[in-house]
C-alpha positions as a Markdown table, in Angstrom:
| # | Residue | x | y | z |
|---|---|---|---|---|
| 1 | Asp | 0.0 | -0.2 | 0.1 |
| 2 | Ala | 2.0 | 3.2 | -1.2 |
| 3 | Pro | -0.1 | 5.6 | 1.0 |
| 4 | Leu | 0.9 | 3.9 | 3.6 |
| 5 | Leu | 4.9 | 2.9 | 3.1 |
| 6 | Ser | 4.7 | 6.9 | 2.7 |
| 7 | Ser | 3.5 | 7.7 | 5.8 |
| 8 | Gln | 5.6 | 5.2 | 7.4 |
| 9 | Asp | 9.1 | 7.0 | 5.7 |
| 10 | Gly | 7.7 | 10.7 | 7.0 |
| 11 | Ala | 7.9 | 9.1 | 10.2 |
| 12 | Trp | 10.9 | 7.6 | 10.9 |
| 13 | Ser | 11.8 | 10.9 | 9.0 |
| 14 | Gly | 10.6 | 12.9 | 11.6 |
| 15 | Phe | 11.5 | 10.7 | 14.4 |
| 16 | Ala | 14.9 | 11.1 | 13.4 |
| 17 | Lys | 14.6 | 15.0 | 12.7 |
| 18 | Tyr | 13.4 | 15.4 | 15.9 |
| 19 | Ala | 16.2 | 13.5 | 17.9 |
| 20 | Lys | 18.9 | 15.7 | 15.7 |
| 21 | Asp | 17.1 | 18.6 | 16.7 |
| 22 | Gln | 17.2 | 17.6 | 20.7 |
| 23 | Gly | 13.4 | 18.3 | 20.3 |
| 24 | Ser | 11.5 | 21.3 | 19.8 |
| 25 | Thr | 9.0 | 23.9 | 21.7 |
| 26 | Leu | 5.9 | 23.1 | 21.2 |
| 27 | Ser | 2.8 | 25.8 | 20.4 |
| 28 | Ile | -0.4 | 23.6 | 21.6 |
| 29 | Ser | -4.1 | 24.7 | 21.4 |
| 30 | Phe | -6.1 | 22.4 | 23.3 |
| 31 | Asp | -9.7 | 22.0 | 23.3 |
| 32 | Asp | -11.0 | 25.2 | 23.9 |
| 33 | Gly | -9.4 | 26.5 | 21.5 |
| 34 | Asp | -8.5 | 30.2 | 23.1 |
| 35 | Thr | -5.5 | 28.8 | 25.3 |
| 36 | Val | -2.2 | 28.3 | 23.4 |
| 37 | Thr | 0.3 | 25.8 | 25.8 |
| 38 | Glu | 4.1 | 26.2 | 25.3 |
| 39 | Ile | 6.0 | 23.5 | 26.2 |
| 40 | Ala | 9.4 | 22.7 | 25.9 |
| 41 | Asp | 9.2 | 19.3 | 24.4 |
| 42 | Glu | 13.6 | 18.4 | 25.3 |
| 43 | Trp | 14.5 | 14.4 | 23.6 |
| 44 | Gly | 14.9 | 12.6 | 27.1 |
| 45 | Ala | 13.1 | 15.2 | 29.6 |
| 46 | Arg | 10.6 | 13.4 | 29.7 |
| 47 | Cys | 6.8 | 15.4 | 29.3 |
| 48 | Ser | 4.7 | 17.9 | 30.4 |
| 49 | Asp | 1.3 | 17.5 | 30.0 |
| 50 | Pro | -1.3 | 19.8 | 31.7 |
| 51 | Asp | -3.3 | 17.4 | 32.4 |
| 52 | Val | -1.4 | 14.0 | 32.4 |
| 53 | Asn | 1.8 | 13.1 | 34.4 |
| 54 | Cys | 3.2 | 10.8 | 32.0 |
| 55 | Gly | 6.5 | 10.7 | 32.9 |
| 56 | Asp | 7.0 | 7.8 | 35.0 |
| 57 | Arg | 4.8 | 5.4 | 32.8 |
| 58 | Tyr | 5.6 | 2.3 | 32.0 |
| 59 | Ser | 9.4 | 3.4 | 32.1 |
| 60 | Glu | 12.2 | 1.3 | 32.2 |
| 61 | Cys | 14.0 | 2.9 | 34.3 |
| 62 | Ala | 11.4 | 5.4 | 36.2 |
| 63 | Asp | 12.6 | 4.7 | 40.0 |
| 64 | Val | 16.6 | 5.8 | 39.0 |
| 65 | Asp | 17.3 | 10.0 | 39.0 |
| 66 | Thr | 19.6 | 9.5 | 35.8 |
| 67 | Cys | 18.2 | 7.6 | 32.8 |
| 68 | Ile | 20.9 | 5.6 | 31.2 |
| 69 | Pro | 19.9 | 6.2 | 27.3 |
| 70 | Ala | 21.7 | 3.4 | 24.5 |
| 71 | Pro | 22.8 | 4.4 | 21.5 |
| 72 | Leu | 21.2 | 4.4 | 18.4 |
| 73 | Ser | 22.8 | 4.5 | 14.9 |
| 74 | Val | 21.0 | 5.6 | 11.3 |
| 75 | Glu | 21.8 | 7.1 | 8.4 |
| 76 | Leu | 19.5 | 10.2 | 7.2 |
| 77 | Glu | 18.8 | 10.2 | 3.0 |
| 78 | Asn | 21.8 | 12.1 | 2.3 |
| 79 | Gly | 24.0 | 9.5 | 3.6 |
| 80 | Gln | 25.2 | 11.1 | 7.2 |
| 81 | Glu | 25.0 | 9.3 | 10.4 |
| 82 | Leu | 23.2 | 10.5 | 12.9 |
| 83 | Ser | 23.5 | 8.6 | 17.1 |
| 84 | Ile | 19.8 | 9.4 | 19.2 |
| 85 | Asp | 19.6 | 8.5 | 22.7 |
| 86 | Ile | 16.8 | 5.6 | 22.9 |
| 87 | Tyr | 15.7 | 6.1 | 27.1 |
| 88 | Glu | 14.2 | 2.7 | 27.2 |
| 89 | Arg | 15.5 | 0.3 | 24.5 |
| 90 | Cys | 13.5 | -3.0 | 25.6 |
| 91 | Asn | 10.2 | -0.7 | 25.8 |
| 92 | Phe | 11.5 | 0.5 | 21.8 |
| 93 | Leu | 12.3 | -2.5 | 20.4 |
| 94 | Ser | 9.5 | -4.5 | 21.2 |
| 95 | Asn | 6.8 | -1.5 | 20.1 |
| 96 | Leu | 8.6 | -2.8 | 16.4 |
| 97 | Ala | 6.8 | -6.6 | 16.6 |
| 98 | Tyr | 3.0 | -4.1 | 15.8 |
| 99 | Tyr | 4.1 | -4.4 | 12.1 |
| 100 | Arg | 4.5 | -8.3 | 12.4 |
| 101 | Ala | 0.9 | -8.1 | 13.0 |
| 102 | Ile | 0.4 | -6.6 | 9.1 |
| 103 | Pro | 1.1 | -9.8 | 7.3 |
| 104 | Glu | -0.6 | -11.9 | 9.4 |
| 105 | Ile | -4.7 | -9.3 | 9.2 |
| 106 | Cys | -3.3 | -9.7 | 5.5 |
| 107 | Glu | -3.5 | -13.4 | 5.5 |
| 108 | Ala | -6.0 | -13.8 | 8.1 |
| 109 | Asn | -9.8 | -14.5 | 7.2 |
| 110 | Leu | -10.8 | -12.4 | 9.4 |
| 111 | Phe | -14.6 | -11.2 | 9.9 |
| 112 | Met | -13.8 | -7.4 | 9.2 |
| 113 | Lys | -14.6 | -5.4 | 6.2 |
| 114 | Pro | -12.3 | -4.3 | 3.8 |
| 115 | Asp | -12.2 | -1.0 | 5.1 |
| 116 | Thr | -12.1 | -2.3 | 8.7 |
| 117 | Ser | -9.5 | -4.4 | 8.2 |
| 118 | Gly | -7.3 | -1.4 | 5.8 |
| 119 | Ala | -7.7 | 0.8 | 9.1 |
| 120 | Val | -6.9 | -1.6 | 11.7 |
| 121 | Met | -3.5 | -2.4 | 9.6 |
| 122 | Glu | -2.7 | 1.9 | 9.0 |
| 123 | Ser | -3.1 | 2.1 | 12.7 |
| 124 | Phe | -0.7 | -0.8 | 13.6 |
| 125 | Ala | 1.6 | 1.2 | 11.6 |
| 126 | Ala | 1.5 | 4.0 | 13.2 |
| 127 | Leu | 0.9 | 2.2 | 16.7 |
| 128 | Ala | 4.9 | 0.7 | 16.0 |
| 129 | Phe | 6.1 | 4.0 | 15.5 |
| 130 | Gly | 4.2 | 5.9 | 17.8 |
| 131 | Ser | 4.5 | 3.3 | 20.6 |
| 132 | Ala | 8.7 | 3.3 | 20.6 |
| 133 | Phe | 8.5 | 6.9 | 19.4 |
| 134 | Trp | 7.5 | 8.0 | 23.1 |
| 135 | His | 9.3 | 4.8 | 24.6 |
| 136 | Gly | 12.1 | 5.4 | 23.4 |
| 137 | Ser | 12.3 | 9.5 | 23.3 |
| 138 | His | 11.2 | 10.2 | 26.8 |
| 139 | Thr | 9.1 | 13.3 | 24.8 |
| 140 | Tyr | 5.7 | 14.6 | 24.6 |
| 141 | Leu | 5.1 | 14.4 | 21.4 |
| 142 | Gly | 6.1 | 10.8 | 21.4 |
| 143 | Tyr | 4.0 | 10.3 | 24.2 |
| 144 | Arg | 0.9 | 11.6 | 21.7 |
| 145 | Ala | 1.4 | 9.6 | 19.2 |
| 146 | Asp | 1.6 | 7.1 | 21.3 |
| 147 | Thr | -1.7 | 7.3 | 23.4 |
| 148 | Lys | -3.1 | 8.8 | 20.1 |
| 149 | Leu | -3.0 | 5.4 | 18.4 |
| 150 | Ile | -3.8 | 3.1 | 21.0 |
| 151 | Glu | -7.6 | 5.3 | 20.9 |
| 152 | Leu | -7.4 | 5.6 | 18.0 |
| 153 | Met | -7.1 | 1.7 | 17.2 |
| 154 | Ala | -9.9 | 0.5 | 20.4 |
| 155 | Leu | -12.0 | 3.2 | 18.8 |
| 156 | Leu | -11.4 | 1.2 | 15.5 |
| 157 | Phe | -12.5 | -2.2 | 17.4 |
| 158 | His | -14.9 | -0.8 | 19.3 |
| 159 | Gln | -17.0 | 0.8 | 16.4 |
| 160 | Glu | -16.4 | -3.0 | 14.4 |
| 161 | Leu | -17.9 | -4.3 | 17.3 |
| 162 | Val | -21.2 | -2.1 | 17.6 |
| 163 | Thr | -21.2 | -2.1 | 13.9 |
| 164 | Ser | -21.7 | -6.1 | 14.4 |
| 165 | Leu | -24.2 | -5.7 | 16.7 |
| 166 | Leu | -26.5 | -3.9 | 14.1 |
| 167 | Ser | -26.1 | -6.1 | 11.7 |
| 168 | Gly | -23.9 | -3.9 | 9.9 |
| 169 | Asp | -26.6 | -0.6 | 9.4 |
| 170 | Leu | -25.2 | 2.3 | 10.0 |
| 171 | Ser | -27.7 | 3.9 | 8.5 |
| 172 | Ser | -30.7 | 4.6 | 10.9 |
| 173 | Met | -29.0 | 4.3 | 13.8 |
| 174 | Thr | -31.3 | 5.4 | 17.1 |
| 175 | Asn | -29.6 | 8.7 | 19.4 |
| 176 | Glu | -28.9 | 6.2 | 21.4 |
| 177 | Glu | -27.2 | 4.0 | 18.5 |
| 178 | Ser | -25.4 | 6.7 | 17.6 |
| 179 | Ser | -24.4 | 8.0 | 20.9 |
| 180 | Leu | -22.6 | 4.2 | 21.8 |
| 181 | Phe | -21.1 | 4.4 | 18.4 |
| 182 | His | -19.0 | 7.3 | 18.8 |
| 183 | Leu | -18.8 | 6.9 | 22.5 |
| 184 | Ser | -20.0 | 10.4 | 22.8 |
| 185 | Ser | -24.0 | 12.3 | 23.5 |
| 186 | Ser | -23.2 | 13.7 | 19.8 |
| 187 | Pro | -21.6 | 12.5 | 16.6 |
| 188 | Arg | -17.9 | 13.2 | 15.3 |
| 189 | Ser | -16.4 | 14.9 | 13.0 |
| 190 | Lys | -15.2 | 11.3 | 11.7 |
| 191 | Thr | -15.3 | 7.7 | 12.1 |
| 192 | Gly | -12.2 | 5.6 | 13.1 |
| 193 | Ile | -11.6 | 4.4 | 9.6 |
| 194 | Glu | -12.0 | 7.9 | 8.5 |
| 195 | Thr | -9.9 | 9.1 | 11.4 |
| 196 | Ala | -7.4 | 5.9 | 10.9 |
| 197 | Ala | -6.7 | 8.0 | 7.0 |
| 198 | Glu | -6.4 | 11.2 | 8.3 |
| 199 | Met | -3.4 | 10.2 | 10.7 |
| 200 | Thr | -1.5 | 8.7 | 7.3 |
| 201 | Asn | -2.0 | 11.5 | 6.1 |
| 202 | Ile | -1.2 | 13.9 | 9.2 |
| 203 | Leu | 2.6 | 11.1 | 9.0 |
| 204 | Arg | 3.1 | 11.8 | 5.2 |
| 205 | His | 2.5 | 15.2 | 4.5 |
| 206 | Phe | 3.0 | 17.7 | 7.7 |
| 207 | Glu | 6.5 | 18.2 | 9.1 |
| 208 | Val | 7.7 | 17.2 | 12.4 |
| 209 | Gly | 7.0 | 19.9 | 14.4 |
| 210 | Asp | 3.7 | 20.1 | 12.9 |
| 211 | Trp | 2.3 | 16.3 | 14.3 |
| 212 | Thr | 1.3 | 17.1 | 17.9 |
| 213 | Gln | -1.4 | 19.8 | 17.2 |
| 214 | Glu | -2.9 | 17.9 | 14.1 |
| 215 | Met | -2.7 | 14.6 | 17.0 |
| 216 | Val | -4.1 | 16.6 | 19.5 |
| 217 | Asp | -6.6 | 18.3 | 17.2 |
| 218 | Leu | -7.7 | 14.5 | 15.6 |
| 219 | Asp | -11.3 | 14.2 | 17.7 |
| 220 | Thr | -11.7 | 10.3 | 20.0 |
| 221 | Pro | -12.3 | 9.4 | 23.4 |
| 222 | Arg | -9.9 | 8.1 | 25.6 |
| 223 | Tyr | -8.6 | 4.4 | 25.2 |
| 224 | Glu | -9.5 | 3.4 | 28.8 |
| 225 | Leu | -13.5 | 4.2 | 28.2 |
| 226 | Ser | -12.8 | 2.7 | 25.1 |
| 227 | Phe | -11.9 | -0.7 | 26.6 |
| 228 | Thr | -14.4 | -1.2 | 29.0 |
| 229 | Val | -17.3 | -0.8 | 26.7 |
| 230 | Ile | -15.5 | -3.3 | 24.9 |
| 231 | Val | -15.3 | -5.8 | 27.4 |
| 232 | Ser | -18.9 | -5.1 | 29.1 |
| 233 | Thr | -20.1 | -5.7 | 25.4 |
| 234 | Ile | -18.8 | -9.2 | 25.3 |
| 235 | Val | -19.3 | -9.5 | 28.7 |
| 236 | His | -23.3 | -8.8 | 27.9 |
| 237 | Leu | -23.1 | -11.0 | 24.7 |
| 238 | Leu | -21.8 | -14.0 | 27.4 |
| 239 | Phe | -24.6 | -13.4 | 30.2 |
| 240 | Pro | -27.1 | -12.0 | 27.9 |
| 241 | Glu | -29.7 | -13.6 | 30.8 |
| 242 | Pro | -31.5 | -11.1 | 33.2 |
| 243 | Gln | -31.1 | -12.9 | 36.5 |
| 244 | Asp | -26.6 | -12.4 | 35.2 |
| 245 | Gln | -27.3 | -8.5 | 34.8 |
| 246 | Gly | -26.2 | -7.7 | 38.6 |
| 247 | Arg | -22.9 | -9.7 | 38.9 |
| 248 | Val | -22.1 | -8.4 | 35.5 |
| 249 | Glu | -22.7 | -4.8 | 36.0 |
| 250 | Ala | -21.0 | -5.0 | 39.2 |
| 251 | Met | -18.0 | -6.5 | 37.6 |
| 252 | Leu | -18.3 | -3.6 | 34.6 |
| 253 | Asp | -18.7 | -1.0 | 37.3 |
| 254 | Ala | -15.3 | -2.7 | 39.1 |
| 255 | Met | -13.4 | -2.3 | 35.6 |
| 256 | Gly | -14.6 | 1.2 | 34.9 |
| 257 | Ser | -13.0 | 2.2 | 38.4 |
| 258 | Ile | -9.7 | 0.5 | 37.7 |
| 259 | Met | -9.5 | 2.2 | 34.3 |
| 260 | Gly | -10.5 | 5.3 | 35.6 |
| 261 | Val | -13.7 | 6.3 | 33.6 |
| 262 | Gly | -15.3 | 6.1 | 37.0 |
| 263 | Ser | -19.3 | 6.0 | 35.8 |
| 264 | Ala | -18.7 | 7.2 | 32.3 |
| 265 | Ala | -19.4 | 3.7 | 30.4 |
| 266 | Thr | -23.2 | 3.4 | 32.0 |
| 267 | Pro | -24.7 | 5.2 | 30.0 |
| 268 | Tyr | -24.1 | 3.2 | 27.4 |
| 269 | Met | -25.4 | -0.2 | 28.8 |
| 270 | Pro | -28.7 | -0.4 | 28.3 |
| 271 | Thr | -28.2 | -0.2 | 24.8 |
| 272 | Ile | -25.3 | -2.7 | 24.8 |
| 273 | Arg | -27.9 | -4.2 | 26.9 |
| 274 | Arg | -30.7 | -4.4 | 23.8 |
| 275 | Leu | -28.3 | -5.3 | 21.1 |
| 276 | Ala | -27.1 | -7.8 | 22.8 |
| 277 | Thr | -30.2 | -9.8 | 23.7 |
| 278 | Asn | -30.9 | -10.1 | 20.2 |
| 279 | Ile | -27.8 | -11.7 | 18.8 |
| 280 | Asn | -27.5 | -15.7 | 19.5 |
| 281 | Leu | -23.4 | -16.5 | 20.0 |
| 282 | Ser | -24.4 | -20.5 | 19.5 |
């Protein structure tokens, strides 16, 4: 796929440039659109998010004052050699395994529409890069690339699951079904499939200094919410009987608490329950 390959060329070229420049100073407009936040995004300095303290999360070196990076030598397009400091070498390399999922999806007989499987492959490729970027660089941009791609992946799987419950017909969704599909009281500007294509275009056509704002502007729900609703849907499919609902709701309440979304998934439960009762898994 030419656009996918081109986006990966752009992604890793941007990674090398960000490393060579040792990061950047970012100017980001968040949800309100009026306030611009300045972030000094230095390579290896961990990130500074006004909403999320992500500095020590999932870090191989969280318990020491100084994290000693490992040098990665790469050859640039002009033939010059660049040494890049990689701060979590194991996490950096392990994320490259996401690329292996792409040929597996191509070869497997998955119960997904072609446009969905294509979007999932786009997301796996971008996530391989984005998560490696975060764990390798400890930059705010790397953190955004990592979490945004997880949000996108979770949204894709959630919307594919809901589409299956609706027998593939999204044209006549009720307001409640639309809210479940978008995980929002109002429809999002793009579906997960369309957002995956937009992410591919960001990596293909935008300079690395513009990525952060473009990623912040992508309209995706928190991945914790998407994963909670995905699990909720599967559990309701497995235990559709009324006598099971008390235990199901108690388990899902506990999961919402663990995932940090509280009761945010609760409004979607009646619609999930109703749709699940129409499905026979046997």
